FIRODREN-155005 format. One record per residue (C-alpha): y, x, z; residue number from 1; chain; residue in one letter. Coordinates in Angstrom, 3 decimals. Each point is the difference from the previous one (the first is absolute). Layout:
N
REC        c2        c1        c3  seq  mol  type
REC         Y         X         Z  NUM    A     A
...
***
This chain:
283
REC        c2        c1        c3  seq  mol  type
REC    -1.282   -16.219    20.609    1    A     M
REC    -0.662    -1.359    -3.513    2    A     V
REC    -0.248     2.280    -3.021    3    A     S
REC    -1.188    -0.596    -3.555    4    A     L
REC    -1.231     3.590    -0.165    5    A     E
REC    -3.764     0.537    -0.270    6    A     F
REC    -1.704     2.395     2.385    7    A     E
REC    -1.235     3.280    -1.455    8    A     K
REC    -3.802     0.244    -0.487    9    A     P
REC    -0.023     3.211     2.071   10    A     S
REC     1.062    -2.034     3.061   11    A     T
REC    -2.544    -2.825    -0.461   12    A     W
REC    -2.355    -0.803     2.849   13    A     S
REC    -3.731    -0.652    -0.494   14    A     I
REC     0.623    -3.737    -0.112   15    A     G
REC     2.608     0.343    -2.753   16    A     K
REC    -2.345     2.100    -2.132   17    A     K
REC    -2.758    -2.628     0.324   18    A     I
REC     2.595    -2.687    -0.702   19    A     G
REC     0.620     1.452    -3.464   20    A     L
REC    -3.662    -0.708    -0.898   21    A     I
REC     0.354    -3.583     1.248   22    A     A
REC     3.161    -0.551    -2.068   23    A     V
REC    -1.756     1.211    -3.176   24    A     I
REC    -3.021    -2.273     0.623   25    A     L
REC     2.214    -3.049     0.583   26    A     L
REC     2.000     0.649    -3.185   27    A     I
REC    -2.949     0.702    -2.334   28    A     V
REC    -2.586    -2.396     1.513   29    A     G
REC     1.543    -3.321    -1.152   30    A     P
REC    -0.169     1.075    -3.673   31    A     F
REC    -3.745     0.758     0.177   32    A     L
REC    -2.900    -2.539     0.037   33    A     P
REC     0.298    -2.310     3.005   34    A     Y
REC    -2.648    -2.581    -0.970   35    A     Y
REC    -2.925     0.678    -2.360   36    A     V
REC    -2.371    -2.636    -1.405   37    A     Y
REC    -2.498    -0.190    -2.849   38    A     N
REC    -0.147    -2.519    -2.850   39    A     I
REC    -3.393    -0.771    -1.581   40    A     Y
REC     0.988    -1.662    -3.272   41    A     N
REC    -2.157     1.466    -2.731   42    A     G
REC    -0.076     3.252     1.954   43    A     G
REC     1.219     1.471     3.266   44    A     E
REC     3.719     0.697     0.129   45    A     H
REC     1.892     1.295     3.040   46    A     A
REC     3.471    -1.366     0.716   47    A     V
REC     2.343     1.932     2.271   48    A     E
REC     3.096    -1.567     1.558   49    A     L
REC     2.703     2.053     1.726   50    A     S
REC     1.942    -1.125     3.044   51    A     Y
REC     3.321     0.475    -1.813   52    A     F
REC    -0.261    -3.339    -1.852   53    A     D
REC     2.718    -2.614     0.526   54    A     F
REC    -2.113    -2.888    -1.379   55    A     D
REC    -2.696     0.579     2.630   56    A     I
REC     1.757     1.416     3.088   57    A     N
REC     3.633    -1.040    -0.583   58    A     R
REC     2.456     2.003     2.137   59    A     L
REC    -2.836     1.284     2.225   60    A     W
REC    -0.706     2.538    -2.732   61    A     M
REC     3.018     1.991     1.274   62    A     F
REC    -1.353     0.299     3.571   63    A     L
REC    -1.764     3.397    -0.422   64    A     P
REC     3.119     1.432    -1.663   65    A     H
REC     2.225    -1.399     2.765   66    A     I
REC    -2.325     1.666     2.524   67    A     S
REC     0.330     3.327    -1.847   68    A     A
REC     3.805    -0.265    -0.069   69    A     I
REC     0.088    -0.884     3.711   70    A     L
REC    -2.122     3.042     0.847   71    A     M
REC     2.175     2.313    -2.104   72    A     A
REC     3.210    -1.285     1.614   73    A     V
REC    -1.265     0.161     3.596   74    A     L
REC    -1.705     3.382    -0.382   75    A     L
REC     2.188     2.096    -2.262   76    A     Y
REC     3.593    -1.218     0.424   77    A     L
REC     2.026     1.491     2.855   78    A     K
REC     0.772    -2.996     2.212   79    A     F
REC    -1.323    -1.559     3.208   80    A     D
REC    -0.677    -3.533     1.232   81    A     I
REC     0.176     0.201     3.792   82    A     C
REC    -0.080    -2.423     2.914   83    A     I
REC     1.155     0.743     3.523   84    A     K
REC    -2.589    -0.661     2.691   85    A     K
REC     1.701     0.601     3.334   86    A     G
REC     1.189     3.603    -0.067   87    A     S
REC    -2.423     0.931    -2.797   88    A     K
REC     0.733    -0.198    -3.748   89    A     I
REC    -3.074    -0.772    -2.155   90    A     V
REC    -0.262     0.491    -3.771   91    A     N
REC    -1.834    -3.086    -1.350   92    A     I
REC    -0.572     1.222    -3.581   93    A     K
REC    -3.620     1.060     0.766   94    A     P
REC    -0.747    -3.406     1.537   95    A     F
REC     1.305    -1.773    -3.136   96    A     I
REC    -2.364     2.096    -2.147   97    A     L
REC    -2.961    -0.655     2.311   98    A     M
REC     0.570    -3.770     0.139   99    A     A
REC     0.653    -0.375    -3.752  100    A     W
REC    -2.886     2.213    -1.104  101    A     G
REC    -2.607    -1.417     2.418  102    A     F
REC     0.842    -3.654    -0.735  103    A     W
REC    -0.212     0.256    -3.791  104    A     F
REC    -2.946     2.407     0.204  105    A     F
REC    -2.005    -2.762     1.694  106    A     L
REC     1.231    -2.553    -2.569  107    A     T
REC    -1.099     2.000    -3.047  108    A     Y
REC    -3.202     1.175     1.693  109    A     L
REC    -1.057    -3.641     0.518  110    A     V
REC     0.710    -0.667    -3.689  111    A     D
REC    -2.063     3.050    -1.016  112    A     A
REC    -2.992    -1.055     2.118  113    A     T
REC     0.261    -3.547    -1.367  114    A     R
REC    -0.131     1.216    -3.606  115    A     L
REC    -2.890     2.393     0.828  116    A     E
REC    -1.276     1.487    -3.302  117    A     D
REC     2.921    -1.483    -1.944  118    A     H
REC     2.588     2.074     1.872  119    A     A
REC     1.528     2.636    -2.275  120    A     G
REC     1.001     3.524     0.973  121    A     Y
REC     3.679    -0.984    -0.250  122    A     G
REC    -0.522    -2.373     2.926  123    A     L
REC    -1.688     2.728     2.036  124    A     W
REC     2.909     2.364    -0.719  125    A     M
REC     2.377    -2.624     1.459  126    A     I
REC    -2.240    -0.401     3.062  127    A     V
REC    -0.129     3.762     0.615  128    A     V
REC     3.775     0.357    -0.548  129    A     G
REC     0.793    -2.686     2.609  130    A     L
REC    -2.492     1.551     2.443  131    A     F
REC     1.744     3.370    -0.391  132    A     L
REC     3.321    -1.755     0.606  133    A     C
REC    -1.248    -1.078     3.451  134    A     A
REC    -1.420     3.486     0.662  135    A     V
REC     3.293     1.655    -0.970  136    A     V
REC     1.892    -2.282     2.385  137    A     G
REC    -2.318     1.061     2.825  138    A     F
REC     0.399     3.718    -0.826  139    A     L
REC     3.803    -0.301    -0.162  140    A     E
REC    -0.055    -1.703     3.395  141    A     W
REC    -2.308     2.484     1.754  142    A     R
REC     0.754     3.243    -1.907  143    A     Y
REC     3.480    -0.304    -1.584  144    A     P
REC     0.600     3.774    -0.063  145    A     S
REC    -3.547     1.141    -0.933  146    A     A
REC     0.754     1.863    -3.222  147    A     V
REC    -2.316     1.762    -2.403  148    A     G
REC    -0.518     3.710    -0.627  149    A     A
REC     3.087     0.221    -2.204  150    A     G
REC     2.429     0.099     2.937  151    A     V
REC     1.073     3.589     0.920  152    A     P
REC    -0.988    -0.022     3.658  153    A     L
REC     0.588     3.757     0.352  154    A     G
REC     3.686    -0.334    -0.864  155    A     R
REC     0.604    -2.504     2.765  156    A     L
REC    -1.011     2.520     2.628  157    A     G
REC     2.373     2.625    -1.419  158    A     K
REC     2.905    -2.430     0.064  159    A     K
REC    -0.565    -0.762     3.661  160    A     K
REC     0.092     3.698     0.914  161    A     E
REC     3.313     0.501    -1.805  162    A     K
REC     1.526    -2.998     1.734  163    A     E
REC    -0.937     1.305     3.439  164    A     V
REC     1.624     3.361    -0.713  165    A     V
REC     3.172    -1.683    -1.215  166    A     A
REC     0.256    -2.130     3.139  167    A     E
REC    -0.474     2.974     2.332  168    A     V
REC     2.696     2.042    -1.737  169    A     S
REC     2.470    -2.884     0.047  170    A     A
REC    -0.350    -0.891     3.710  171    A     E
REC     1.197     3.283     1.660  172    A     P
REC     3.424    -0.225    -1.709  173    A     A
REC     1.317    -2.936     2.095  174    A     P
REC    -1.488     1.546     3.167  175    A     E
REC     2.015     3.223    -0.492  176    A     I
REC     3.145    -2.030    -0.609  177    A     A
REC    -0.452    -2.069     3.168  178    A     T
REC    -0.665     3.041     2.189  179    A     T
REC     3.105     1.702    -1.368  180    A     A
REC     2.095    -3.112     0.718  181    A     D
REC    -1.285    -0.128     3.584  182    A     I
REC     0.737     3.679     0.678  183    A     K
REC     3.640    -0.149    -1.239  184    A     K
REC     1.365    -2.557     2.519  185    A     P
REC    -1.524     1.787     3.026  186    A     V
REC     2.530     2.884     0.331  187    A     P
REC     2.906    -2.413    -0.577  188    A     E
REC    -1.142    -2.209     2.888  189    A     L
REC    -0.323     2.988     2.345  190    A     V
REC     3.570     1.212    -0.685  191    A     V
REC     1.631    -3.374     0.634  192    A     E
REC     0.651    -1.155     3.545  193    A     S
REC    -1.603    -3.444    -0.324  194    A     E
REC    -3.240     0.393    -1.946  195    A     P
REC    -1.680    -3.035     1.558  196    A     S
REC     2.442    -2.444    -1.644  197    A     K
REC    -0.488     1.421    -3.499  198    A     E
REC    -3.845     0.102     0.067  199    A     E
REC    -0.426    -3.660    -1.122  200    A     P
REC     1.855     0.860    -3.243  201    A     A
REC    -3.220     1.678    -1.279  202    A     V
REC    -1.991    -3.266     0.098  203    A     E
REC     1.694    -1.873    -2.946  204    A     P
REC    -1.242     2.630    -2.511  205    A     E
REC    -3.169    -1.927    -1.108  206    A     P
REC     1.985    -3.207    -0.721  207    A     I
REC     1.280     0.814    -3.554  208    A     P
REC    -3.524     0.958    -1.203  209    A     V
REC    -0.825    -3.580    -1.097  210    A     S
REC     3.213    -0.478    -2.012  211    A     A
REC    -0.627     2.594    -2.746  212    A     P
REC    -3.602    -1.195    -0.419  213    A     A
REC     1.200    -3.520    -0.848  214    A     K
REC     2.634     1.376    -2.347  215    A     A
REC    -2.643     2.039    -1.859  216    A     E
REC    -2.205    -3.068    -0.420  217    A     K
REC     2.842    -1.997    -1.530  218    A     I
REC     0.869     2.916    -2.282  219    A     E
REC    -3.606     0.282    -1.228  220    A     A
REC    -0.298    -3.735    -0.700  221    A     V
REC     3.245    -0.102    -1.979  222    A     G
REC    -1.390     2.150    -2.849  223    A     R
REC    -1.781    -1.649    -2.946  224    A     E
REC    -3.729     0.892    -0.309  225    A     P
REC    -1.238     1.926    -3.020  226    A     T
REC    -3.707    -0.870     0.309  227    A     S
REC    -2.336    -2.517     1.627  228    A     E
REC    -0.979     2.521     2.687  229    A     E
REC     3.654     0.707     0.832  230    A     E
REC     0.671    -3.747     0.128  231    A     K
REC    -2.736    -0.330     2.633  232    A     T
REC     1.330     2.983     1.993  233    A     L
REC     3.517    -1.466     0.023  234    A     L
REC    -1.437    -3.220     1.403  235    A     R
REC    -1.797     2.011     2.675  236    A     W
REC     3.284     1.736     0.893  237    A     A
REC     1.713    -3.333     0.581  238    A     R
REC    -2.727    -1.039     2.469  239    A     H
REC     0.015     3.116     2.219  240    A     I
REC     0.125    -1.066     3.652  241    A     A
REC     1.803     1.753     2.863  242    A     E
REC    -3.151     1.922     0.894  243    A     D
REC    -0.018     1.614    -3.469  244    A     G
REC    -2.959    -1.994    -1.343  245    A     K
REC    -0.487    -2.791    -2.535  246    A     T
REC    -2.946    -2.371    -0.391  247    A     F
REC    -0.956     0.046    -3.687  248    A     E
REC    -3.013     0.322    -2.320  249    A     Q
REC    -0.820     3.617    -0.834  250    A     C
REC     0.023     0.631    -3.762  251    A     M
REC    -2.973     2.398     0.354  252    A     K
REC    -2.538    -1.695     2.303  253    A     C
REC     1.472    -3.520    -0.472  254    A     E
REC    -0.143    -0.735     3.735  255    A     K
REC     2.766    -1.596     2.048  256    A     Y
REC     1.017     2.605     2.606  257    A     V
REC     3.072     1.234     1.897  258    A     F
REC     1.325     2.734    -2.306  259    A     L
REC     2.045     2.678     1.739  260    A     S
REC     3.354     0.830    -1.605  261    A     A
REC     1.745     3.345     0.373  262    A     K
REC     3.557     0.543    -1.257  263    A     D
REC     0.705     3.575    -1.053  264    A     S
REC     3.480    -0.626    -1.417  265    A     G
REC    -0.587    -0.031    -3.754  266    A     D
REC    -3.392    -1.719     0.196  267    A     T
REC    -1.956    -2.498     2.083  268    A     I
REC    -3.688     0.848     0.412  269    A     V
REC    -2.441    -2.825     0.756  270    A     F
REC    -3.442     0.878     1.312  271    A     K
REC    -3.087    -2.234     0.263  272    A     C
REC    -1.933     0.546     3.269  273    A     P
REC    -3.162    -1.433    -1.565  274    A     E
REC    -0.522     2.236    -3.051  275    A     C
REC     2.607     2.704     0.729  276    A     G
REC     1.775    -0.483    -3.347  277    A     E
REC     3.770     0.637    -0.044  278    A     S
REC     2.635    -1.537    -2.280  279    A     F
REC     3.463     1.551    -0.554  280    A     T
REC     3.114    -2.034    -0.810  281    A     L
REC     2.947     1.949    -1.397  282    A     N
REC     3.379    -1.354     1.079  283    A     K
***
């Protein structure tokens, strides 16, 4: 799933919040003193050179800004870069951040130690920004859903309770219908002279259950989406398997799981087994 929509700050993980600091350092750092030296010509005079100088660094002067743009795209845009490893799907965005940040962190750190006292604070801002880039990649890999205090954890628990009540009230309805259907044929079989021959006619009842489910899926897919979330839900509906589940990435916890799908006639309700979040698609 690729979307040009930025994630809301209220949903940011710890790594994404630290990443904002790294992006600011990598954007501002190149404009500040990178190399400082003194001139003793009739008096001491300090000369400060920034990294953003085409005559000195050529196109390399854009490298910190490219790093900041890469971090912003990988962290805050709603899309995934995944590879399939056997039966497991791995998101490689954190590994790109770790490799990029650690490699260039070492490069600029060597330059800073080589310059020693002549290294300006702009250079050190670039070094710290690239180090945070590697740290953010590690945090996104190990703790992708570790959010800050701004996430309403109490509301999640209330939603789960409501969902359980809804499921319990919906399940007895088909059970009553099936028991009523079983009781009706019994007196008819007793009255007739050959009940044993007509008993197998009860078995074909479960067969047409699969047909309406497929028809509902096709009906739901045929409608045009009105939002990005509805576009994702329509794609989920097209991928529902025969067991009533679809393997997709949850929009809440961002994990690839088997989402359960329940068709209630006018809506299809998807539920994530990992975080318990439910998503409703109106037909």
